[in-house]
N, C-alpha and C positions, 0 to 999 in steps of 0.2 A: 504494500500500500504506500502511496505517495503522501507525504506530509509537507505542509508549509508552516513556517514560524514567522510571526510578525510582531513588531513592537508598535502598539497603537497609543493614541491619546487616551489618558485615563477615563475620560467621560465616555468615549465610544467603546472601550473594552470592558466597562464596568459590569454590564449584565452577563456577558460571556464568562468573565472570571468568577463572579459571584455564583453563577450556576455550577461551575466546576467545583468551587469550594463546597457548595451544598452536597455535591455527590461524593467528593473525595477528601475534603477537609471539614467534616461537619462541626468540629469545635471552633472553627474560625468564624468570628462574628462579622456580620455585614458592616458594622461600624469601623472595623479594621481597615476596610478598603479606602475610604476617604482619608483616614489618618495616615496611611502609608503612601498610597498612590496619588491621590488627588492633592496631597500636600506638596507634591513635587519631589519627595525624598526617595521614592521608589519608582522603578520602571518595570512594567509588566510585559511578558512575552507570551503569546498565545499560540498553541499548536493546533493546527486544523487538519482534519483528514480530507480525503478526496470528497469534493462537494462542498467544502467550507465549514463543516461542523466542528466547533471547538471540542477537542478531546483531551487537552492538557494545557498547563500553564506553569510559569515560573516567574520569579521576580528578582530584582537586584536593588537593595536598599543602600543608598549612598551613606558613607560614614567616613569622616576624616580622622586621621591619626597623626600624632607626632611620632616619627620613627627616627631614632638616632639624631634628634635635633632638627629634623626637616619635616615639613608638612607632606603627608602622604595621603592623596585622595584615593579612597578605597570604597568597597561595597560588599555587603553581605548577601550571599545567594539565599533566597527565601522562597517559600510557598511552592516548591516543586510538587506537582500533582498531575496524574495521568489517569484517565478512565480505565477500569479494570481490563476491558477487552483490548486495550492498546498498550498494556504493560509488558512489552518486550523491551529489549535493551535500547533499540534504536530511537524511539520517541523521547525517552528520558535523556539519552546522550545528546540528542539534537537540541533539546531545551537548555541543557547546561552548557553546551557549546555556544549557544546564542548569548547566554549570560556572560561567559568568560570572553566572548568576542569583544565586549566593551573594554576589557583589559588589553586584549591583543591589539585593539585599534589605537591604544595609547591614551584613551579618554580617562582611564583610571590606572593607578599603579599596582593595584592588588585587589583580589577578591578573597573573601573568607566565608566559611560555612560551618555549620554544626550538624552534620548529617547523622541520621540514625543508622542502624546496621544494614538496613535494606538499601539505602541510597549511597552509603559510603563507597561501594565498589564503582558506582557510576562516576563519582567525583575523582577517584584515583585514576580511572581510565582516561580522563581528559586532562590530567596533569596536576590536580591538587596534591599537596603533600601534607601528611599529618603533623600537627604540633604536639598533640597529646589528648588525653581524655578530658572532656568537660566533666569535672567531678561535682557530685552533689554532696555537700557537707551538711550533716544533720546533728543537732544537739537536742537531747531529751531534756525538756524543762519540767515535765511532770510525768510521773509513772502512769498517769491515765492513758497516755499514748501507747505505752507497752501493753497495758492490760486490755485496752480496746482492740489492739492488734491481735491479741490472743483470743478474742471473741467474748470477753467478759461483758455482761450487761453494763450499761452506763452507771446504774446505781452502785453496783459492786466496784466498778473501776474507780468511781469517785471516792467511795469509802476507803478502799485499799490505798489509794494514792495519798489520802490525808495522812496515813501512817507512814508510807514509804518515801514520800517526797523529801522530808527533812534529811534523809540519808543519801540523796543524790549528791555526787561530788560537785563542788562549786569552786571555781577559782576566785580568789579575792580580787576585788577591783584594783586597778592600777593605783599605786600610791599617788596621792594628789601633789606631793612635793616634787614629783617628776615633771610637772607642768608649771608654767609661769603662774604666779599668783593671779587670782581673779578670773581664771578660765570659767566661762559659763556654759551650761548645757541647756539647750532649748529646742523646741519644735518650731519649724517655720512653715508657712503655708505657700511660699513661692520661692523661686530660684532667682536671686537678684545678682547684681554685678559683683558681689563678694565671691560668688562661685567662680567667676571668670579669673579673679586673682588667685584663688586657691588652686585651680587646676594648672595654671602656669607655674606656680611655685612647686607643686607636687610632681610635675612631669619628669623632673630629673631622676626620680626614684626608679622609673621604668624605661628601658630602652624603647619600648613601643607602647603608647598609651592612646586610647581613643579619646576623641574630643569630648570634654565635659564642661563646656561653658554654659552659661545660664540659658541661652537660646536652645541648645540641644537638650539639656536636662528638662526644661519646660515642655518641649515637644515629647520627649520619651516618657516622662513620668506624669507631669501634670495633665497632659492632654490624652494620655493613654485611655482608649475606650473600654478596655477589658479589666482594669484593675485600679483601685484607688490606692495611691501611694502617699506616704508621708515622709518627711525629712527631719532627722535629728542632727543638730549641729553642735560643735564645740567652737566657742568664740572668745577672742581676747576682750578685755574691758572696753576697747575702742570699737568693738563690733567685727573686727577682721576675723575671718574664719580660719580655724586651724584643722578642721575635719568635718566630715558629714557622713551620715548613713541614710540611705533611702530604703524604705521597707514597706511591705503591704501584708495585710492579714488575709489568709485564705483558709476558711474553716478554722481548724484548731492550730494551724501553723503560721508562724510569723516568718515571712520570706525577706531575707536581706538581699535586696536587688543590686545595691551598689554601695561602695564606701571609698573614701579617699581622705588622706591626711597630708598635711604639709610636711610633717616629720614622722618617720616610722615609730619614734618613741611615743607618739600620741595614739598609736593604734590600739593599745591595750585599754586605755581610758575610753575610747570610742566604743570598743566592743563591750566593755563592762556596762556602759550606759545603755546600749541597745538591748542587752540581755536583761538588764534590770527593768526596762520598760516592758519587754515582752512578758516577763513573769508577772509584773504588776497587772497587765491586761489579760492574764489567764491563758496565754498561749501554751500549748502542750509541747510544741517543738519549735526550734529555730532552724531555718534551712537557707543555704546559699549555694548557688551555682558558681563555680570558679575554675579558671585555668590560668595559671600564671605564677607570680612571684613567690618564692619560698618564704619571704617575710610574712606575707598574708597567710599562707598555709600554716606556718608555724604558730601564728597568733590564733588561728582557728583551733588548732590542736590544743594549745594551752588552755583554751576556754572550753574544752571538752567536746568539740565537734568531731564526729566520726566521718571518715571519707567513704562515700558510697558511689557506685557507678551510676551515671545518669542514662547510659545507653547511647550517648552521643560523643563524637570526637570534634575537636577543633581542627580545621584544615585550612590551608592557605594556597592560593594560586597566584603566581607571578608569570609574566611573559618571559622575561630574560633573567630571572633570579638576581635582580639588582640589589636586593637587601643584603646586608652582611650575613655571614654564616650564623651569627648569634641569633638571628631572627628565627632560625629553625628550632630553637629551644623554647619550651613553654615558659621558662623562668624569665624570658625577656619581655613577657606580655603581662597585661592586667585585664583579663577578660571577665566581665561580670554581666549581670542582667542588663546593664546600660548598653552593652555591645550586642545584645540579642533582641530580635524583633518580637519574640513571643514572651509570655509571662508564665510559661509552664515550668 
């Protein structure tokens, strides 16, 4: 069968892509389409069979990085889906080749993706290289999570956890005298220009860091249609930010979507404040998706997070391998929910 792949204006491709999502990505909300595609941050590619019927689609979400001190324009490969009767290798390969064609043309310097086990071989075949596993870090905040996982009824899980929770290991909060006097902890309801300053100051910690200025954080978190996010900040007496954590509640889990500090020594304090808030609000677990710096991974371990597989890998595509060899190691990166298009 012959296929054609086109990149169309978001308005004209809307109904075709939404219908494909209803068939193949049922968890994707319709509100996600204008947020991603009609905002201008993502480009859609539609696969059509003979006769013009849409049978698959993929997208490329633009994302800027600072890579070894230089601006790197990049994009995340997203929303690959193909109708079941067309799920041979050819259609999926064609869609992904259309996506990386934007890199091959020189319009972008890099593409990256977080494929599951089914789509990973397709990406390898067209030239993506793996960085490492996207790990799911989980901390038990209440034994209710364990008891309910074992199938205990809610009343029994609640009663038993009241006895068991005080015995859960807790790391003491970072000592306050490690920070400058007067550091304040607060929730904020918007991302202002203080976040621009923070991400510029924090960038030197990571050889490769995705853009985290106020405009991007506002789009990614404040305007996200599928999840309500909140932000916890550490601030100097004059209001300058020294760190932030973005998080959202899903059922009984508090998901840590992003974090950044001006100085790694402030990471413990930020983590302690986030976990204190999560416990206060009755969350049973804290969860973070992460691939990157050993400094962040070590902090997660210190605070009792367990490393679990997410079933996804972080992968990168470059045309001519222009990035230094160090970019092939996950410890050069800081990939969090801020760098992922979905909230799963």
